[in-house]
N, C-alpha and C positions, 0 to 999 in steps of 0.2 A: 386246240380247236374250241373247247368250251370255256376257256379262261374268260372270266366275267368279273370285274373288280367292283366291290362295293364302294359307294361314294364316301362312306365314312364308317365309323365303328372302331372300337378298341378290341382287337381279338382276345379272347379268353384263352390262356394256354391250358395244357392238360393238368398241370400241378394245381392251378387255381381251381379248375373244376373239381378235382378230386377232393381238395380241401373243403371246398363248398359243399360238396355232396355229403362228406363225413359229418359236417356241422349241422347240415340240413337233416340228416336222419337221426342225429343225436340231440336236435333242438338246442344247439349252442348258440347262444346270443352274443354276437360280436359288436353291437351298437355302441356301447360304451367305449371300446377300443377305437372305433371310428372317430368318435368325438374327441378322443384323446389325441389321436393323430392329427386331426384337422386343427384342433387348438394349438398343438405344437408347431405344426408346419406353418401356419399363418399367423401365429402370435396373436390369437384372440381368446378373449375370456369366456365367450358363450357360444355354443354351437347347438343347433337343432336339426333333427333329421326327419324329413317328409316323405311321403309315398312318390311324389313327383315334384319337380321343380316348379310347375304350375301352381301346385297347391301351396308350396313354399312362399312363392311370390305373392299369391293372393293373401295369405296370412299375413305376411309382411306389411303390405299395404293397409290392410285394415288395422293393423297394430299401430302403424305410423299415424293413421287418423286418430285413433284412441290417444296416442301419446300427445299429439298436438292440441287437442281439446278445443278446436276452433272450427265450427261448422262452415265458415267462410271459405276454408281450405279443402277444396274437393276436386281439384285438378291435379293430374299427374302429366308431367312433360316427358314424352318419349320420342324417339327418333321416327321419322316418317317411313324409314325403311329398317325393319327389324323383325325378329321372330313374332309370328302372330299370337303366340301364347302370352306375350308381354301384354298385348291389348286386351286379351281375354281376362287376364288377372286383374287389370285395372277396373274392368266392368264388373267382374265377380266380386271385387272389394266394395262396390257401390260407389265408385269414383268416375270421374270424367276424364277423357283424354284431350290433351293439348299436344298437337303434333308440332314438331320442329324439323326443318329440313335437314338432309344429310349431304355432306361433301362427297361427291363421287370419287374424288382423289384419295380420300382418307378412310371412307366409310364411318367417320365419326361426325358429330354434330357440326352443322354450319354455325360456327361461333358468332359471326355477324348477326344472323337471324336469331340466334339463341339469346344474345344480349338485348335484342330488341323486343323480346316477348313480354307481355304484361304478366307480372308474377303475383298480382294481388290475391288471386284465388288459388294459387299452386301450393299443394302440400309437398310434392317431392319431384325429383327428376331422376330417371333411370338411364343408366349407361347401357352400351350395346356390346362392345367388344367382339364384334362378329368375327367368326372363322378363326379365333384364337388370336386375333390382332387388337391390341389394346387401343381404346380411345385416348384422347389427351387428358388424362384423368385429373392431373394436378390442376389443369385450367378449369375443368368442370367443377371440381371441388371448390375452387375459389368462387365461381359464379353462384354456386349453390349458397355458400356461405354468405356472400355479399347480398343476397336476396332473401336471406333467412328462410330457406327451404331445405328439406332433407335431400341428400344425394344417396341413391341406392345403387350399388356397383353390382351390375348383372354380369357375373363370370360364368353363366352357364357353358359358354363355349370357350373359356379361356383358363381352364384349370392349369396351373403352373406358368402362366404368362406373368409378365412384370412390367411395370412402367416407373421409370426414374428410381429403380432399385427397390421398388415396393411391389408386393405381390397384388395381382388384380384380384378384386373381391374384397380387398381391405380398405378401399377408399370409402368415403362418406360415412353415414351412420350405420350401414349394414351391407353385407354382401351375400351373393347367392351363387352356388355351384350345382352342377347337375350330373347325375349318374345315369342319365338316359342312355338307350342303346346306341345313339348316334353321337354321343359325346366324346370327350378327350379320354376318359376312363368310364368304365360301365359296370353296373350291376342290373342291367336292363332297365330298371326304373330307379327313381330316387332324386331328392333334392335337399340341399343343405342351406341353412341360414346361419350366417356368423355375425357377430356384433360385439363391440366393447362398450356399448351404452348400457349401463345397468337398469335403467328405467325401461328401456325398450326390451331388455331381456326378461324383466319381471312380467311385462305384458305378454310377450311370447310364451313364457313358461305357463302362465295360467291359461292361455289358449290352447297351449299344447297338451294339457292335462285333460281337456274336454274331447280331444280328437279320438276317434275309434281306431282300432287295429284293422288291417285288411282281413277279409274273410279267408276261411280255410280253402275255398274254392279259388279265390284270387291267388293265393299262395301256390296252389297246385298248378294252376295255369301259367304263372310266372316261372315255376320250376321247368315246366316243359319248354317255355321260351328260351331259358337258358341252354338247354340241350340244343335246341333248334339253332340258335345263334352260334354257339360253339361249333356246330357242324357246318353250317351252311355259309358262314361269313368267308370261308376259304374260297378264293378265286375259282378253284376248279370244280366247286359245287355250288357257288352263288348264282350261276346261270339258271339253276332250276327254279328257285323262288322268284328270281328276277324275270323269268318268262311267263309267270302266272299273274295276268293283269288284275285280277280281283284283290291281290295282296296290296296294290297300290304303293309299291316300295318306292321311296324317294318322293313321293307326292306330299306337298305341304297343304294341310287342310286346317281351317279354322275350327276350334273346338269351343262351343258356346258355354257348355257346363264344365266347371272344374270340381272334381271331388277331392276333398282335403282329408287326408288320413296320416297316421303315423308311418314312419319307414319300416317295412317289414323286417323282422328279426331274421327271417328265412334268407334274406338277400345280403345281409351285412358281411358275411365272411368273404364274399365275392368282391364287394366294394373295398373291404380292408386290404385284401391280396393287391388289388389294383393300385390302391393309393400307396402302398409300400414300394411298388415298382414303377410308380408314376415317372420317375426320372428317365428310366430306360424307355418307357413308352413315349415320352415327350422328345427324348433325344432322337428318336427315329422320325417322328412328326417334323421336327425342326430341321433335320438333315434333308428331308424330302422337300420341305418348303424352300429352303435355301438353294437347293438344286433348281427348282423352278425359277427362283428369283435370279439366279446367276445365268441360267441357260436360255430361257425363253426371251426371244427378242422383241423389244417394243417397237412399235412403228404407228402409223396413222390409224390403224385398225385395232391393234392390240396394245393395251396399257396395263401396267401393274399398279397395285395400291401402294401409295406412299405410306410408309411407315415412320411414325415419329422416332427421332433419334434416340430417345432414351428407352425405347421399348424392347422387350425380348418376347416376340410372339411365341404361342404354343402352336399354331397352325392346325386347328381342326381341319381346315381345308385351305386350299391356296386359291385366293380369288383373283380373276382377271376381268378386265372390261373389253368386250368385243363390240366396237361401235357399228360395224357393217352387219345388218340383220341376216343377210344370206350366209355370211361366213358363221356367224353365231348359230344359225339354224343347222348348218351342215355339221359343225361341231357337236351340237346337242344330239343329232341323229347318230352321227359315226363314232362319237366318243362315249356313248352310253356304256359300252362293254369295258371301257377303261376307267369308269367311275366318275366321268364328267356329269356335272348336274347344274341346273339353273338356280337352285335355292329358292327363295321366296318369289314367286311369279308376279306378285303385286305389291306396290307400296300401300302403306295402310290407308292413305286417303282414298285409295281405289277399292278397298275391301267392303263390299256392300253391307256385310253383316254387322259392322261397327259404326256405321255412319251416324246414327242417332246419338252416339255417345261421344263424338268428336266436337268440341267446342269451337274448333277453327278449321273447318274442313275446306281448305283452300287447294291451290295447285302448289305442289311441292316438287320443283323441276328436278332437283338433284336426287331425291329419292326415286322418282319416276324413271329417271335415266338409269340408275342402278338396276332397277327392276327389268329394264328392257335390254340391258347390255352385260350384266354380269354372268359368268359362269365360274364354277369352282372345280379345282382338281384334287384328287385324293391325296392323303398324306399318311394314311394309316400304314401299319407294318407290313402288310402284304405287298406293299409297292416295291418293286425291284428296280434295279437301275435300267433294265431293258424295257420296263413299262414306262418309266419316266422318259426315256428316249422316244418311244412310241407316241406318247402324248405330245411331246414337243414336235415331233415330225407331222403329227395329225393337225396341230395348230398351223404349222407352216404350210402344209399341203391345202389346207381349207382355204387359205387366202389366195392361193394360186390356181385353183381348180377351175 
């Protein structure tokens, strides 16, 4: 009766919780082991751990500005439909936003529009790889190289995804991963930067040394969040926090201020354990995503995202486009307890908080279409076959009610 599925999240198992608790109480620092695992997994030379992905992205963009040493390069190209924290990171790094439209069929850049952008003042371009589905990364890397700009591969939602046999997050000059509570793997908070560029690594290292550690109060609050997350992500308990409106679960908010700190040693054991079993976690996500892909029927109202032939998605969530507003609203209301959600409710050109920082605030038809039509389905390990069938039936019935 009270089963209520969270839209996303990577459940923490009991052995992980106990391991984390022992390390927490004994003040055992596992950050170096995380860096070793990431370097080995992604074949990168340099790895930096931050308290949040937002902080990591802000530091990276500031560092790229320093690396370029050209004051005329102050724009960052980002998709007009992507996570709001990307726009916030650009602004917090003291740079301007140049939007490019997104193809609703792929959720990747509209390549034709991207090629037509003026790159004279552009410092870098950021990928999206939304919901664990890779962008056309080889092509984006070629465009960046051809225009002498940096490519930043944002893999915050695509841990363990790949494109053309290459891990997402390793394209371009640097990549980013996230350990946030709603991501593929989690330690509640955390962001990772990786790069093989030694000059950029030196700049990042010097900036990292100046960062502060999170406070003891912050560590204590985060520890409490670990226990709450471990307990209430379970579908038979998630109904309780989901029923409390002041928690704003699932709501996307723009955060103006980004605090940049070092990744907490207290959280590292949890991230380390999830990294070590990431294949098992991703296998579940991929199996659920593939089930939706094979079983949900497309029609004039329901369409799936076209995945590029060389991709291996990680399926943070499984996206669908619902063209009929009534059907979509019915799904949003009736599908909430099954973990269906709308993701980012506005394209970035419609987000009033960032208007003054956008250099080309035009109409972006593709991005606006996505914001008005997209829904996402849960793929995390608590999803069972009966849940997938219920979601499929809900989608079908919503069109015929």
